[in-house]
N, C-alpha and C positions, 0 to 999 in steps of 0.2 A: 827807339827801343833800348840803347847803351847806356845813358841817360837811367833810366828804371834801373835795369841791372846792378848799374854802380850803387844807388840807394840802398836796395836791397842785399847787395854783400857789405857794405857799413855795415845796417841795423843787424845782420844777418855777425858779423862782428863783435858784436854791442849784444852778442846771446840771444837777441829777436828772434823764436820760433815762428814768428807767421810771417817774417819776411823772410827765412829760410825755404820755407814751404812756398810761398810763392815764387821763390828765385828757382827752387826746385821745379815747381809747375810752370814754367817760362824755360827753362833749358833740359829738361831730364828728356826728350826727345830725340834732342841732336846728339845731345850725351848717349843716349844708351844706341844709336845706331851707328856712332864710331864705336862703342866697345862691342856689339856685335861683327861688324864689320870688318873687325879684328881677328875674333876672336872666334866668330862660325859658330856658337852654339847658344843660344839663349839664355840656360844657366851661366855658364862662366860670364854670359855678358851681363845678366843681370848683378852677379858677385862681383865687377867691376865697377858697376855703374854703382850700388850701393856704398861700396867702399873709396868709388872716388867721390862722393856724398858724405863722408865722413872727412874724408880730408879737405874738402871742401869749408864747412861749420866749424871745423878748428883749427885750419887756416886762414881764416878768412880778413884778420888783420895782415895778414905777409902779402897783400894783392898791393899793387903798385903799378900805375897806368902804364908805365914804362914795357910794361910786362905782355903788354898787347890790349886788348877790351876784356872783358869779363871773359865774354866768351870763354873768347880762344884759351885765356887762363885757364878755365873748368874744364874745356874740351881737352887742352894739354892733359891734366891733370888725370884726365878717365884714359885717355889714350897710354901714359907710362904707367898707370894700374894694368891696363890690358894686355900690355907688352909686357911687365911682370909678371902675369900670369901664364903668358905664353909661354917663356922665358923659363918656367919652373917645371922642375920633376914631376908634381903632381898632377902639373896637365899632361905632359906625354903618358902619363901612366894612365890617367882616367882617359885620355884619346885615345889609345890602344882598347883597353875596355870598353868606351862604347862601343868603337868602332866594331868589335865582335859581337857584342849585344845588336849595335843598330840592323847590321847586315841576318840577323835570324827574324827581325821582324819587317825589315823591306823587301817586298813581294818581289818578284821581276815586273809585277806589272807596273808598279810604283816608280821602280829605276827606267822602265821604259818612259813613261810622265815627266819623271826628270831629268832624263837624256833632252827630250823631245823638248822640253826648255828652255836649256840653255843652248840648244840648236837656234833655237826660235831669237833667243837674244842676243845671240853673238849675228846671227843674218842682220838686224835690228840697227844691231851698232853698226856694221860694216857700211850701213846705208847716211851714218852721221859723215859731216865734215871733219874734215884732223883735228882742228880744233876744240870742237863740239865732243868727240869719244875720246880726246885726252885728257881734257876737262871733267870728263864725270868718269872714266876709268880712276882719276887722280883722285875723285872726292870721294865717288863713291865705293873703290872697290881695295883704295890704300888709306881711306880715311883721311887723308888734308882738309882743312879747313879752305875758306877763302883764300884769309889772308896768306896761310902759309902756301897757295897756287901764286900767287900774288910774290912772290918772293921766289918762287920756285921758276915759276915762269919767266918773270920781269913783265908778263901783261898787265893792264891796267883794272884795276877789279872791277869795275862797270865789265869792260868787255870779257871777265871770265865769270861774271854773272847771268852777262845775256846768251855765253857757250854752254852755259849748263842748263837754263829756263830754254832755249831754244832746242837743244839737243834730247833734254825731258821731255818735250812736247811731242820731237820728233818719233821720237820713242814711241810713247804714247799712241801716237797714232798708229804707228808699226804692227805695237801688239795687240791695238783691238782689235775682236776678230770681225 
């Protein structure tokens, strides 16, 4: 898959729109997940994603393999863009306004269901082994990539992927009715 990403990015650097569309198709889910995890708002995550792809389009020729895989490079662009949005004064202002608007739209029943779901997820997370729980928290709640998890924990990539896969399977079983 990495070879395919590399070919698509090289073609993108030459202005190939079809290659860019395919690169987007293959990577947008992961990049959106990172943006959404960091920003917690769909509209801001979509904005960060769009801006990240604009940067990928304009900077594709700047990619070097010593920066990591193509996807790691692209995800880092998305992450930095999301962090820029988080730091902006506009985000803080919009967040306060949005909270006021949402408080009117959110019924007590909605709040109860949200709280119940969070408690259920927390209970299921507590059933995981320490390694599984830590990897899932870092990957899904903090937005770290597999490569960053390897660097952060010092554990081999295969171990990290196994912890995440087994942990997600156990969570799914726990959360199923």
